[in-house]
N, CA, C and O atoms as a GROMACS GRO file, in nm:
protein
  604
    1UNK      N    1   0.062  -0.126  -0.005
    1UNK     CA    2   0.027   0.004  -0.010
    1UNK      C    3   0.087   0.120  -0.037
    1UNK      O    4   0.202   0.107   0.006
    2UNK      N    5   0.072   0.235  -0.088
    2UNK     CA    6   0.132   0.333  -0.103
    2UNK      C    7   0.109   0.463  -0.076
    2UNK      O    8  -0.003   0.459  -0.024
    3UNK      N    9   0.145   0.582  -0.078
    3UNK     CA   10   0.091   0.729  -0.045
    3UNK      C   11  -0.065   0.723  -0.116
    3UNK      O   12  -0.163   0.688  -0.050
    4UNK      N   13  -0.071   0.757  -0.243
    4UNK     CA   14  -0.192   0.741  -0.268
    4UNK      C   15  -0.304   0.645  -0.224
    4UNK      O   16  -0.420   0.685  -0.215
    5UNK      N   17  -0.274   0.537  -0.202
    5UNK     CA   18  -0.389   0.369  -0.135
    5UNK      C   19  -0.406   0.457  -0.012
    5UNK      O   20  -0.522   0.474   0.025
    6UNK      N   21  -0.302   0.521   0.064
    6UNK     CA   22  -0.292   0.579   0.211
    6UNK      C   23  -0.420   0.654   0.186
    6UNK      O   24  -0.528   0.621   0.234
    7UNK      N   25  -0.393   0.791   0.083
    7UNK     CA   26  -0.462   0.933   0.099
    7UNK      C   27  -0.579   0.846   0.051
    7UNK      O   28  -0.653   0.846   0.149
    8UNK      N   29  -0.635   0.775  -0.041
    8UNK     CA   30  -0.774   0.731  -0.076
    8UNK      C   31  -0.821   0.673   0.020
    8UNK      O   32  -0.941   0.700   0.015
    9UNK      N   33  -0.794   0.583   0.141
    9UNK     CA   34  -0.833   0.568   0.243
    9UNK      C   35  -0.876   0.690   0.369
    9UNK      O   36  -0.967   0.702   0.451
   10UNK      N   37  -0.816   0.730   0.349
   10UNK     CA   38  -0.829   0.852   0.454
   10UNK      C   39  -0.927   0.911   0.391
   10UNK      O   40  -1.022   0.906   0.468
   11UNK      N   41  -0.964   0.974   0.275
   11UNK     CA   42  -1.065   1.049   0.198
   11UNK      C   43  -1.144   0.967   0.219
   11UNK      O   44  -1.210   1.004   0.316
   12UNK      N   45  -1.192   0.830   0.168
   12UNK     CA   46  -1.352   0.768   0.177
   12UNK      C   47  -1.332   0.771   0.327
   12UNK      O   48  -1.436   0.710   0.354
   13UNK      N   49  -1.288   0.791   0.425
   13UNK     CA   50  -1.282   0.692   0.571
   13UNK      C   51  -1.348   0.842   0.641
   13UNK      O   52  -1.398   0.853   0.754
   14UNK      N   53  -1.330   0.950   0.534
   14UNK     CA   54  -1.409   1.096   0.602
   14UNK      C   55  -1.530   1.117   0.505
   14UNK      O   56  -1.637   1.170   0.536
   15UNK      N   57  -1.500   1.072   0.392
   15UNK     CA   58  -1.696   1.062   0.291
   15UNK      C   59  -1.660   0.948   0.230
   15UNK      O   60  -1.578   0.940   0.138
   16UNK      N   61  -1.732   0.839   0.291
   16UNK     CA   62  -1.722   0.719   0.233
   16UNK      C   63  -1.850   0.788   0.083
   16UNK      O   64  -1.859   0.704  -0.007
   17UNK      N   65  -1.917   0.889   0.064
   17UNK     CA   66  -1.982   0.897  -0.048
   17UNK      C   67  -1.939   1.002  -0.132
   17UNK      O   68  -2.011   1.062  -0.211
   18UNK      N   69  -1.757   1.033  -0.101
   18UNK     CA   70  -1.727   1.106  -0.193
   18UNK      C   71  -1.748   1.027  -0.346
   18UNK      O   72  -1.788   0.911  -0.346
   19UNK      N   73  -1.725   1.079  -0.442
   19UNK     CA   74  -1.785   1.040  -0.582
   19UNK      C   75  -1.639   1.055  -0.630
   19UNK      O   76  -1.567   1.153  -0.609
   20UNK      N   77  -1.595   0.902  -0.724
   20UNK     CA   78  -1.460   0.857  -0.784
   20UNK      C   79  -1.412   0.980  -0.840
   20UNK      O   80  -1.302   1.025  -0.810
   21UNK      N   81  -1.497   1.043  -0.926
   21UNK     CA   82  -1.466   1.200  -0.970
   21UNK      C   83  -1.377   1.284  -0.919
   21UNK      O   84  -1.276   1.332  -0.971
   22UNK      N   85  -1.433   1.301  -0.796
   22UNK     CA   86  -1.392   1.356  -0.670
   22UNK      C   87  -1.260   1.318  -0.607
   22UNK      O   88  -1.167   1.390  -0.573
   23UNK      N   89  -1.271   1.214  -0.600
   23UNK     CA   90  -1.178   1.097  -0.536
   23UNK      C   91  -1.029   1.120  -0.612
   23UNK      O   92  -0.923   1.158  -0.563
   24UNK      N   93  -1.056   1.088  -0.730
   24UNK     CA   94  -0.934   1.077  -0.863
   24UNK      C   95  -0.847   1.255  -0.843
   24UNK      O   96  -0.728   1.288  -0.842
   25UNK      N   97  -0.994   1.345  -0.828
   25UNK     CA   98  -0.942   1.472  -0.843
   25UNK      C   99  -0.782   1.495  -0.766
   25UNK      O  100  -0.672   1.525  -0.813
   26UNK      N  101  -0.844   1.455  -0.587
   26UNK     CA  102  -0.811   1.473  -0.512
   26UNK      C  103  -0.708   1.434  -0.486
   26UNK      O  104  -0.642   1.504  -0.409
   27UNK      N  105  -0.640   1.291  -0.542
   27UNK     CA  106  -0.548   1.230  -0.531
   27UNK      C  107  -0.455   1.236  -0.608
   27UNK      O  108  -0.350   1.172  -0.607
   28UNK      N  109  -0.512   1.354  -0.711
   28UNK     CA  110  -0.444   1.345  -0.818
   28UNK      C  111  -0.393   1.202  -0.944
   28UNK      O  112  -0.288   1.186  -1.007
   29UNK      N  113  -0.479   1.145  -0.940
   29UNK     CA  114  -0.502   1.016  -1.021
   29UNK      C  115  -0.608   1.082  -1.162
   29UNK      O  116  -0.667   1.189  -1.176
   30UNK      N  117  -0.597   0.958  -1.250
   30UNK     CA  118  -0.710   0.944  -1.381
   30UNK      C  119  -0.809   0.865  -1.326
   30UNK      O  120  -0.775   0.788  -1.235
   31UNK      N  121  -0.959   0.869  -1.374
   31UNK     CA  122  -1.069   0.856  -1.302
   31UNK      C  123  -1.029   0.688  -1.283
   31UNK      O  124  -1.035   0.620  -1.181
   32UNK      N  125  -0.992   0.655  -1.406
   32UNK     CA  126  -0.984   0.467  -1.431
   32UNK      C  127  -0.916   0.462  -1.338
   32UNK      O  128  -0.978   0.408  -1.246
   33UNK      N  129  -0.775   0.503  -1.298
   33UNK     CA  130  -0.704   0.462  -1.208
   33UNK      C  131  -0.753   0.464  -1.059
   33UNK      O  132  -0.752   0.367  -0.983
   34UNK      N  133  -0.786   0.562  -1.036
   34UNK     CA  134  -0.835   0.586  -0.884
   34UNK      C  135  -0.940   0.438  -0.847
   34UNK      O  136  -0.928   0.366  -0.748
   35UNK      N  137  -1.023   0.424  -0.940
   35UNK     CA  138  -1.164   0.351  -0.945
   35UNK      C  139  -1.080   0.223  -0.987
   35UNK      O  140  -1.149   0.140  -1.046
   36UNK      N  141  -0.975   0.197  -0.974
   36UNK     CA  142  -0.899   0.030  -1.019
   36UNK      C  143  -0.868   0.060  -0.858
   36UNK      O  144  -0.940   0.004  -0.775
   37UNK      N  145  -0.773   0.139  -0.819
   37UNK     CA  146  -0.740   0.138  -0.691
   37UNK      C  147  -0.839   0.116  -0.591
   37UNK      O  148  -0.825   0.017  -0.520
   38UNK      N  149  -0.934   0.192  -0.573
   38UNK     CA  150  -1.082   0.162  -0.493
   38UNK      C  151  -1.149   0.003  -0.472
   38UNK      O  152  -1.185  -0.061  -0.374
   39UNK      N  153  -1.146  -0.024  -0.624
   39UNK     CA  154  -1.178  -0.164  -0.601
   39UNK      C  155  -1.057  -0.269  -0.538
   39UNK      O  156  -1.083  -0.368  -0.470
   40UNK      N  157  -0.913  -0.223  -0.578
   40UNK     CA  158  -0.826  -0.328  -0.532
   40UNK      C  159  -0.860  -0.339  -0.344
   40UNK      O  160  -0.882  -0.438  -0.275
   41UNK      N  161  -0.854  -0.226  -0.317
   41UNK     CA  162  -0.887  -0.189  -0.205
   41UNK      C  163  -0.998  -0.258  -0.092
   41UNK      O  164  -1.004  -0.272   0.030
   42UNK      N  165  -1.079  -0.290  -0.209
   42UNK     CA  166  -1.225  -0.341  -0.163
   42UNK      C  167  -1.167  -0.453  -0.158
   42UNK      O  168  -1.177  -0.515  -0.051
   43UNK      N  169  -1.080  -0.522  -0.283
   43UNK     CA  170  -1.086  -0.686  -0.305
   43UNK      C  171  -1.008  -0.689  -0.176
   43UNK      O  172  -1.092  -0.727  -0.093
   44UNK      N  173  -0.882  -0.669  -0.107
   44UNK     CA  174  -0.775  -0.667  -0.081
   44UNK      C  175  -0.840  -0.700   0.077
   44UNK      O  176  -0.797  -0.788   0.151
   45UNK      N  177  -0.948  -0.613   0.106
   45UNK     CA  178  -0.988  -0.603   0.257
   45UNK      C  179  -0.984  -0.467   0.311
   45UNK      O  180  -1.065  -0.425   0.395
   46UNK      N  181  -0.926  -0.426   0.281
   46UNK     CA  182  -0.832  -0.276   0.318
   46UNK      C  183  -1.010  -0.200   0.386
   46UNK      O  184  -1.028  -0.155   0.499
   47UNK      N  185  -1.133  -0.211   0.254
   47UNK     CA  186  -1.228  -0.127   0.287
   47UNK      C  187  -1.310  -0.280   0.303
   47UNK      O  188  -1.352  -0.375   0.236
   48UNK      N  189  -1.302  -0.240   0.412
   48UNK     CA  190  -1.414  -0.363   0.476
   48UNK      C  191  -1.609  -0.335   0.429
   48UNK      O  192  -1.688  -0.426   0.404
   49UNK      N  193  -1.631  -0.228   0.430
   49UNK     CA  194  -1.744  -0.178   0.410
   49UNK      C  195  -1.803  -0.030   0.402
   49UNK      O  196  -1.742   0.052   0.471
   50UNK      N  197  -1.910   0.018   0.330
   50UNK     CA  198  -1.953   0.142   0.333
   50UNK      C  199  -2.088   0.130   0.434
   50UNK      O  200  -2.183   0.051   0.430
   51UNK      N  201  -2.063   0.221   0.510
   51UNK     CA  202  -2.201   0.282   0.541
   51UNK      C  203  -2.288   0.388   0.579
   51UNK      O  204  -2.302   0.479   0.497
   52UNK      N  205  -2.348   0.393   0.684
   52UNK     CA  206  -2.457   0.542   0.752
   52UNK      C  207  -2.354   0.548   0.877
   52UNK      O  208  -2.265   0.464   0.868
   53UNK      N  209  -2.350   0.628   0.988
   53UNK     CA  210  -2.318   0.648   1.090
   53UNK      C  211  -2.472   0.711   1.183
   53UNK      O  212  -2.489   0.829   1.216
   54UNK      N  213  -2.564   0.605   1.207
   54UNK     CA  214  -2.664   0.704   1.264
   54UNK      C  215  -2.655   0.683   1.432
   54UNK      O  216  -2.602   0.596   1.501
   55UNK      N  217  -2.740   0.818   1.468
   55UNK     CA  218  -2.731   0.849   1.595
   55UNK      C  219  -2.826   0.792   1.656
   55UNK      O  220  -2.944   0.818   1.636
   56UNK      N  221  -2.781   0.707   1.737
   56UNK     CA  222  -2.874   0.610   1.849
   56UNK      C  223  -2.982   0.708   1.941
   56UNK      O  224  -3.073   0.651   2.001
   57UNK      N  225  -2.968   0.853   1.950
   57UNK     CA  226  -3.022   0.884   2.026
   57UNK      C  227  -3.184   0.943   1.919
   57UNK      O  228  -3.302   0.961   1.950
   58UNK      N  229  -3.109   0.956   1.792
   58UNK     CA  230  -3.218   0.980   1.660
   58UNK      C  231  -3.318   0.885   1.692
   58UNK      O  232  -3.432   0.927   1.716
   59UNK      N  233  -3.298   0.778   1.696
   59UNK     CA  234  -3.399   0.632   1.705
   59UNK      C  235  -3.418   0.587   1.833
   59UNK      O  236  -3.412   0.466   1.852
   60UNK      N  237  -3.452   0.711   1.987
   60UNK     CA  238  -3.492   0.685   2.049
   60UNK      C  239  -3.460   0.587   2.152
   60UNK      O  240  -3.531   0.531   2.235
   61UNK      N  241  -3.293   0.578   2.117
   61UNK     CA  242  -3.190   0.504   2.198
   61UNK      C  243  -3.106   0.548   2.236
   61UNK      O  244  -2.999   0.535   2.175
   62UNK      N  245  -3.113   0.618   2.351
   62UNK     CA  246  -3.043   0.708   2.408
   62UNK      C  247  -2.952   0.668   2.573
   62UNK      O  248  -2.866   0.733   2.633
   63UNK      N  249  -3.004   0.563   2.598
   63UNK     CA  250  -2.922   0.436   2.701
   63UNK      C  251  -2.827   0.394   2.678
   63UNK      O  252  -2.849   0.334   2.573
   64UNK      N  253  -2.702   0.376   2.707
   64UNK     CA  254  -2.573   0.317   2.681
   64UNK      C  255  -2.511   0.227   2.791
   64UNK      O  256  -2.498   0.281   2.901
   65UNK      N  257  -2.484   0.143   2.783
   65UNK     CA  258  -2.379   0.061   2.907
   65UNK      C  259  -2.270  -0.014   2.836
   65UNK      O  260  -2.282  -0.058   2.722
   66UNK      N  261  -2.204  -0.021   2.883
   66UNK     CA  262  -2.085  -0.129   2.859
   66UNK      C  263  -2.088  -0.222   2.998
   66UNK      O  264  -2.082  -0.204   3.120
   67UNK      N  265  -2.100  -0.341   2.897
   67UNK     CA  266  -2.137  -0.473   3.012
   67UNK      C  267  -2.035  -0.582   3.002
   67UNK      O  268  -2.013  -0.626   2.890
   68UNK      N  269  -1.952  -0.645   3.130
   68UNK     CA  270  -1.848  -0.699   3.120
   68UNK      C  271  -1.896  -0.847   3.149
   68UNK      O  272  -1.984  -0.868   3.233
   69UNK      N  273  -1.825  -0.971   3.063
   69UNK     CA  274  -1.889  -1.065   3.051
   69UNK      C  275  -1.795  -1.180   3.146
   69UNK      O  276  -1.715  -1.235   3.070
   70UNK      N  277  -1.786  -1.215   3.244
   70UNK     CA  278  -1.686  -1.317   3.250
   70UNK      C  279  -1.775  -1.478   3.243
   70UNK      O  280  -1.872  -1.499   3.316
   71UNK      N  281  -1.727  -1.571   3.153
   71UNK     CA  282  -1.762  -1.669   3.138
   71UNK      C  283  -1.687  -1.816   3.217
   71UNK      O  284  -1.573  -1.837   3.258
   72UNK      N  285  -1.825  -1.906   3.214
   72UNK     CA  286  -1.784  -2.020   3.315
   72UNK      C  287  -1.711  -2.072   3.252
   72UNK      O  288  -1.610  -2.095   3.318
   73UNK      N  289  -1.704  -2.109   3.149
   73UNK     CA  290  -1.596  -2.166   3.040
   73UNK      C  291  -1.577  -2.098   2.928
   73UNK      O  292  -1.651  -2.020   2.867
   74UNK      N  293  -1.439  -2.145   2.902
   74UNK     CA  294  -1.390  -2.058   2.747
   74UNK      C  295  -1.361  -2.152   2.680
   74UNK      O  296  -1.256  -2.127   2.622
   75UNK      N  297  -1.406  -2.275   2.648
   75UNK     CA  298  -1.375  -2.401   2.578
   75UNK      C  299  -1.463  -2.314   2.386
   75UNK      O  300  -1.526  -2.210   2.369
   76UNK      N  301  -1.432  -2.392   2.314
   76UNK     CA  302  -1.465  -2.346   2.149
   76UNK      C  303  -1.566  -2.362   2.149
   76UNK      O  304  -1.601  -2.263   2.085
   77UNK      N  305  -1.666  -2.418   2.174
   77UNK     CA  306  -1.807  -2.462   2.177
   77UNK      C  307  -1.871  -2.376   2.246
   77UNK      O  308  -1.939  -2.301   2.176
   78UNK      N  309  -1.877  -2.351   2.389
   78UNK     CA  310  -1.908  -2.243   2.434
   78UNK      C  311  -1.929  -2.055   2.411
   78UNK      O  312  -2.020  -1.974   2.429
   79UNK      N  313  -1.758  -2.050   2.351
   79UNK     CA  314  -1.765  -1.950   2.320
   79UNK      C  315  -1.820  -1.894   2.145
   79UNK      O  316  -1.860  -1.782   2.113
   80UNK      N  317  -1.801  -2.037   2.043
   80UNK     CA  318  -1.885  -1.980   1.952
   80UNK      C  319  -2.043  -1.997   1.946
   80UNK      O  320  -2.114  -1.937   1.865
   81UNK      N  321  -2.090  -2.090   2.046
   81UNK     CA  322  -2.210  -1.993   2.090
   81UNK      C  323  -2.259  -1.904   2.126
   81UNK      O  324  -2.374  -1.873   2.095
   82UNK      N  325  -2.172  -1.826   2.215
   82UNK     CA  326  -2.219  -1.751   2.314
   82UNK      C  327  -2.164  -1.628   2.187
   82UNK      O  328  -2.263  -1.558   2.171
   83UNK      N  329  -2.055  -1.578   2.098
   83UNK     CA  330  -2.039  -1.535   1.968
   83UNK      C  331  -2.154  -1.522   1.915
   83UNK      O  332  -2.196  -1.407   1.912
   84UNK      N  333  -2.206  -1.586   1.880
   84UNK     CA  334  -2.299  -1.653   1.767
   84UNK      C  335  -2.410  -1.570   1.812
   84UNK      O  336  -2.448  -1.481   1.736
   85UNK      N  337  -2.484  -1.595   1.961
   85UNK     CA  338  -2.609  -1.494   2.018
   85UNK      C  339  -2.562  -1.380   2.049
   85UNK      O  340  -2.646  -1.305   2.100
   86UNK      N  341  -2.465  -1.340   2.038
   86UNK     CA  342  -2.381  -1.183   2.080
   86UNK      C  343  -2.432  -1.125   1.930
   86UNK      O  344  -2.493  -1.019   1.940
   87UNK      N  345  -2.417  -1.180   1.789
   87UNK     CA  346  -2.414  -1.139   1.693
   87UNK      C  347  -2.549  -1.096   1.674
   87UNK      O  348  -2.605  -0.987   1.660
   88UNK      N  349  -2.581  -1.210   1.680
   88UNK     CA  350  -2.754  -1.212   1.664
   88UNK      C  351  -2.856  -1.106   1.731
   88UNK      O  352  -2.975  -1.092   1.703
   89UNK      N  353  -2.765  -1.022   1.845
   89UNK     CA  354  -2.877  -0.993   1.913
   89UNK      C  355  -2.870  -0.833   1.852
   89UNK      O  356  -2.770  -0.813   1.784
   90UNK      N  357  -2.939  -0.745   1.863
   90UNK     CA  358  -2.976  -0.563   1.786
   90UNK      C  359  -2.894  -0.485   1.889
   90UNK      O  360  -2.808  -0.400   1.864
   91UNK      N  361  -2.933  -0.526   2.007
   91UNK     CA  362  -2.917  -0.400   2.122
   91UNK      C  363  -2.752  -0.411   2.168
   91UNK      O  364  -2.704  -0.326   2.244
   92UNK      N  365  -2.668  -0.530   2.113
   92UNK     CA  366  -2.537  -0.515   2.174
   92UNK      C  367  -2.470  -0.473   1.995
   92UNK      O  368  -2.488  -0.533   1.889
   93UNK      N  369  -2.411  -0.380   2.019
   93UNK     CA  370  -2.358  -0.287   1.890
   93UNK      C  371  -2.233  -0.233   1.830
   93UNK      O  372  -2.194  -0.176   1.728
   94UNK      N  373  -2.178  -0.294   1.982
   94UNK     CA  374  -2.007  -0.340   1.977
   94UNK      C  375  -1.955  -0.495   2.086
   94UNK      O  376  -1.991  -0.512   2.202
   95UNK      N  377  -1.880  -0.571   2.018
   95UNK     CA  378  -1.871  -0.725   2.102
   95UNK      C  379  -1.711  -0.721   2.082
   95UNK      O  380  -1.673  -0.733   1.965
   96UNK      N  381  -1.610  -0.705   2.186
   96UNK     CA  382  -1.499  -0.740   2.195
   96UNK      C  383  -1.455  -0.877   2.260
   96UNK      O  384  -1.548  -0.932   2.320
   97UNK      N  385  -1.384  -0.917   2.262
   97UNK     CA  386  -1.314  -1.040   2.310
   97UNK      C  387  -1.201  -1.002   2.379
   97UNK      O  388  -1.129  -0.928   2.311
   98UNK      N  389  -1.141  -1.035   2.536
   98UNK     CA  390  -1.049  -0.954   2.570
   98UNK      C  391  -0.963  -1.071   2.657
   98UNK      O  392  -1.021  -1.165   2.711
   99UNK      N  393  -0.825  -1.054   2.662
   99UNK     CA  394  -0.719  -1.104   2.735
   99UNK      C  395  -0.778  -1.116   2.888
   99UNK      O  396  -0.846  -1.016   2.913
  100UNK      N  397  -0.771  -1.223   3.018
  100UNK     CA  398  -0.806  -1.208   3.129
  100UNK      C  399  -0.970  -1.183   3.134
  100UNK      O  400  -1.076  -1.216   3.081
  101UNK      N  401  -0.911  -1.103   3.231
  101UNK     CA  402  -1.091  -1.056   3.286
  101UNK      C  403  -1.100  -0.983   3.319
  101UNK      O  404  -1.028  -0.952   3.413
  102UNK      N  405  -1.223  -0.873   3.258
  102UNK     CA  406  -1.327  -1.029   3.203
  102UNK      C  407  -1.314  -1.044   3.026
  102UNK      O  408  -1.257  -0.967   2.949
  103UNK      N  409  -1.390  -1.176   2.993
  103UNK     CA  410  -1.376  -1.218   2.862
  103UNK      C  411  -1.468  -1.145   2.802
  103UNK      O  412  -1.460  -1.186   2.686
  104UNK      N  413  -1.548  -1.068   2.804
  104UNK     CA  414  -1.575  -1.030   2.709
  104UNK      C  415  -1.633  -0.885   2.747
  104UNK      O  416  -1.675  -0.867   2.861
  105UNK      N  417  -1.636  -0.743   2.617
  105UNK     CA  418  -1.700  -0.607   2.709
  105UNK      C  419  -1.790  -0.638   2.543
  105UNK      O  420  -1.764  -0.691   2.435
  106UNK      N  421  -1.912  -0.564   2.615
  106UNK     CA  422  -2.058  -0.550   2.536
  106UNK      C  423  -2.085  -0.371   2.492
  106UNK      O  424  -2.053  -0.292   2.581
  107UNK      N  425  -2.128  -0.325   2.394
  107UNK     CA  426  -2.192  -0.225   2.424
  107UNK      C  427  -2.296  -0.247   2.396
  107UNK      O  428  -2.317  -0.307   2.290
  108UNK      N  429  -2.404  -0.207   2.482
  108UNK     CA  430  -2.561  -0.226   2.458
  108UNK      C  431  -2.650  -0.065   2.466
  108UNK      O  432  -2.667   0.022   2.551
  109UNK      N  433  -2.689  -0.087   2.330
  109UNK     CA  434  -2.824   0.062   2.326
  109UNK      C  435  -2.993  -0.032   2.410
  109UNK      O  436  -3.048  -0.142   2.411
  110UNK      N  437  -3.012   0.117   2.469
  110UNK     CA  438  -3.146   0.042   2.487
  110UNK      C  439  -3.208   0.208   2.453
  110UNK      O  440  -3.142   0.297   2.398
  111UNK      N  441  -3.347   0.219   2.501
  111UNK     CA  442  -3.440   0.303   2.512
  111UNK      C  443  -3.396   0.382   2.612
  111UNK      O  444  -3.322   0.479   2.593
  112UNK      N  445  -3.448   0.340   2.742
  112UNK     CA  446  -3.418   0.370   2.873
  112UNK      C  447  -3.362   0.257   2.960
  112UNK      O  448  -3.295   0.166   2.912
  113UNK      N  449  -3.390   0.267   3.079
  113UNK     CA  450  -3.358   0.239   3.227
  113UNK      C  451  -3.393   0.074   3.193
  113UNK      O  452  -3.333  -0.032   3.178
  114UNK      N  453  -3.529   0.127   3.193
  114UNK     CA  454  -3.619  -0.002   3.218
  114UNK      C  455  -3.627  -0.103   3.106
  114UNK      O  456  -3.660  -0.218   3.135
  115UNK      N  457  -3.595  -0.066   2.959
  115UNK     CA  458  -3.571  -0.125   2.834
  115UNK      C  459  -3.413  -0.233   2.885
  115UNK      O  460  -3.388  -0.347   2.844
  116UNK      N  461  -3.331  -0.152   2.980
  116UNK     CA  462  -3.165  -0.190   2.971
  116UNK      C  463  -3.201  -0.327   3.058
  116UNK      O  464  -3.142  -0.435   3.052
  117UNK      N  465  -3.308  -0.293   3.135
  117UNK     CA  466  -3.317  -0.391   3.270
  117UNK      C  467  -3.372  -0.511   3.222
  117UNK      O  468  -3.370  -0.616   3.286
  118UNK      N  469  -3.425  -0.495   3.105
  118UNK     CA  470  -3.511  -0.619   3.010
  118UNK      C  471  -3.430  -0.692   2.930
  118UNK      O  472  -3.448  -0.813   2.916
  119UNK      N  473  -3.315  -0.614   2.859
  119UNK     CA  474  -3.246  -0.699   2.771
  119UNK      C  475  -3.165  -0.739   2.896
  119UNK      O  476  -3.173  -0.862   2.891
  120UNK      N  477  -3.100  -0.712   2.993
  120UNK     CA  478  -3.003  -0.761   3.101
  120UNK      C  479  -3.057  -0.872   3.105
  120UNK      O  480  -3.008  -0.970   3.048
  121UNK      N  481  -3.196  -0.879   3.193
  121UNK     CA  482  -3.218  -0.996   3.258
  121UNK      C  483  -3.312  -1.129   3.184
  121UNK      O  484  -3.353  -1.233   3.234
  122UNK      N  485  -3.330  -1.064   3.020
  122UNK     CA  486  -3.367  -1.162   2.964
  122UNK      C  487  -3.279  -1.254   2.865
  122UNK      O  488  -3.269  -1.375   2.842
  123UNK      N  489  -3.211  -1.116   2.812
  123UNK     CA  490  -3.121  -1.168   2.687
  123UNK      C  491  -3.030  -1.172   2.719
  123UNK      O  492  -2.987  -1.281   2.680
  124UNK      N  493  -2.912  -1.092   2.804
  124UNK     CA  494  -2.778  -1.112   2.811
  124UNK      C  495  -2.740  -1.177   2.912
  124UNK      O  496  -2.622  -1.211   2.909
  125UNK      N  497  -2.809  -1.213   3.016
  125UNK     CA  498  -2.825  -1.261   3.105
  125UNK      C  499  -2.838  -1.437   3.057
  125UNK      O  500  -2.774  -1.526   3.114
  126UNK      N  501  -2.935  -1.460   2.940
  126UNK     CA  502  -2.903  -1.586   2.898
  126UNK      C  503  -2.816  -1.664   2.809
  126UNK      O  504  -2.814  -1.783   2.776
  127UNK      N  505  -2.740  -1.551   2.776
  127UNK     CA  506  -2.640  -1.553   2.695
  127UNK      C  507  -2.542  -1.721   2.753
  127UNK      O  508  -2.509  -1.746   2.869
  128UNK      N  509  -2.511  -1.835   2.592
  128UNK     CA  510  -2.474  -1.924   2.676
  128UNK      C  511  -2.298  -1.930   2.757
  128UNK      O  512  -2.196  -1.872   2.722
  129UNK      N  513  -2.316  -1.993   2.834
  129UNK     CA  514  -2.161  -1.986   2.903
  129UNK      C  515  -2.173  -1.852   3.018
  129UNK      O  516  -2.086  -1.839   3.103
  130UNK      N  517  -2.244  -1.795   3.013
  130UNK     CA  518  -2.239  -1.684   3.134
  130UNK      C  519  -2.238  -1.672   3.287
  130UNK      O  520  -2.341  -1.657   3.352
  131UNK      N  521  -2.125  -1.679   3.337
  131UNK     CA  522  -2.132  -1.671   3.449
  131UNK      C  523  -2.141  -1.564   3.560
  131UNK      O  524  -2.186  -1.591   3.671
  132UNK      N  525  -2.097  -1.446   3.527
  132UNK     CA  526  -2.149  -1.304   3.550
  132UNK      C  527  -2.094  -1.177   3.480
  132UNK      O  528  -1.986  -1.141   3.433
  133UNK      N  529  -2.215  -1.125   3.496
  133UNK     CA  530  -2.241  -0.987   3.388
  133UNK      C  531  -2.193  -0.832   3.476
  133UNK      O  532  -2.263  -0.798   3.572
  134UNK      N  533  -2.123  -0.782   3.452
  134UNK     CA  534  -2.096  -0.624   3.530
  134UNK      C  535  -2.141  -0.532   3.427
  134UNK      O  536  -2.109  -0.540   3.308
  135UNK      N  537  -2.214  -0.448   3.479
  135UNK     CA  538  -2.284  -0.349   3.375
  135UNK      C  539  -2.193  -0.226   3.440
  135UNK      O  540  -2.143  -0.242   3.552
  136UNK      N  541  -2.167  -0.069   3.348
  136UNK     CA  542  -2.187   0.005   3.401
  136UNK      C  543  -2.237   0.097   3.281
  136UNK      O  544  -2.253   0.073   3.161
  137UNK      N  545  -2.256   0.214   3.359
  137UNK     CA  546  -2.366   0.356   3.278
  137UNK      C  547  -2.263   0.423   3.192
  137UNK      O  548  -2.168   0.480   3.246
  138UNK      N  549  -2.279   0.418   3.041
  138UNK     CA  550  -2.234   0.567   2.966
  138UNK      C  551  -2.244   0.700   2.984
  138UNK      O  552  -2.338   0.750   2.921
  139UNK      N  553  -2.167   0.788   3.060
  139UNK     CA  554  -2.270   0.906   3.068
  139UNK      C  555  -2.251   0.999   2.953
  139UNK      O  556  -2.344   1.073   2.921
  140UNK      N  557  -2.104   1.001   2.867
  140UNK     CA  558  -2.138   1.041   2.758
  140UNK      C  559  -2.031   0.980   2.643
  140UNK      O  560  -1.922   0.930   2.673
  141UNK      N  561  -2.077   0.991   2.524
  141UNK     CA  562  -1.928   0.917   2.442
  141UNK      C  563  -1.866   1.054   2.391
  141UNK      O  564  -1.917   1.160   2.354
  142UNK      N  565  -1.725   1.004   2.405
  142UNK     CA  566  -1.601   1.090   2.336
  142UNK      C  567  -1.536   1.032   2.233
  142UNK      O  568  -1.470   0.928   2.228
  143UNK      N  569  -1.570   1.123   2.141
  143UNK     CA  570  -1.490   1.037   1.974
  143UNK      C  571  -1.539   0.878   1.951
  143UNK      O  572  -1.472   0.776   1.964
  144UNK      N  573  -1.662   0.889   1.918
  144UNK     CA  574  -1.718   0.722   1.942
  144UNK      C  575  -1.725   0.768   1.744
  144UNK      O  576  -1.732   0.880   1.694
  145UNK      N  577  -1.719   0.640   1.677
  145UNK     CA  578  -1.694   0.653   1.570
  145UNK      C  579  -1.608   0.710   1.513
  145UNK      O  580  -1.637   0.774   1.412
  146UNK      N  581  -1.455   0.703   1.568
  146UNK     CA  582  -1.362   0.750   1.514
  146UNK      C  583  -1.275   0.721   1.424
  146UNK      O  584  -1.266   0.603   1.457
  147UNK      N  585  -1.206   0.730   1.341
  147UNK     CA  586  -1.164   0.652   1.211
  147UNK      C  587  -1.034   0.644   1.243
  147UNK      O  588  -0.965   0.738   1.284
  148UNK      N  589  -0.987   0.499   1.222
  148UNK     CA  590  -0.862   0.466   1.182
  148UNK      C  591  -0.783   0.591   1.141
  148UNK      O  592  -0.804   0.681   1.060
  149UNK      N  593  -0.658   0.556   1.249
  149UNK     CA  594  -0.551   0.635   1.193
  149UNK      C  595  -0.509   0.568   1.065
  149UNK      O  596  -0.512   0.447   1.042
  150UNK      N  597  -0.460   0.688   0.966
  150UNK     CA  598  -0.371   0.602   0.878
  150UNK      C  599  -0.210   0.672   0.873
  150UNK      O  600  -0.174   0.789   0.860
  151UNK      N  601  -0.154   0.581   0.884
  151UNK     CA  602   0.013   0.624   0.893
  151UNK      C  603   0.064   0.597   0.789
  151UNK      O  604   0.183   0.620   0.770
   0.00000   0.00000   0.00000
């Protein structure tokens, strides 16, 4: 990946809707060369996807919690079942497996405290292999959805 590819990634990361014409002009390439580079970056996996970043508050999801999960067992089958169920839960918007304890951290969105309590009791507590859940409430998001540093 050269300087031009990194520049393309930086511009796309800031504005995923930029036209290939504008992108080509900003990086100093012909339209066809720029289009080819973008396709190559997509095929290589450097560009994973394009999406709109939606405000949770605009959808009435103003309650956010970080949930720390300690597992009873960490065998492959239990972890696979847990990860499958986490991926299928629309309230869990981010999940990360960690080294040490806790085993996972989840970012959960809900309408309000009562909705979160229902999710916690009926969905998170029912995830396969869970020994303990610990929550902390998010007071304020700072730098949410930051871009990846392109060095």
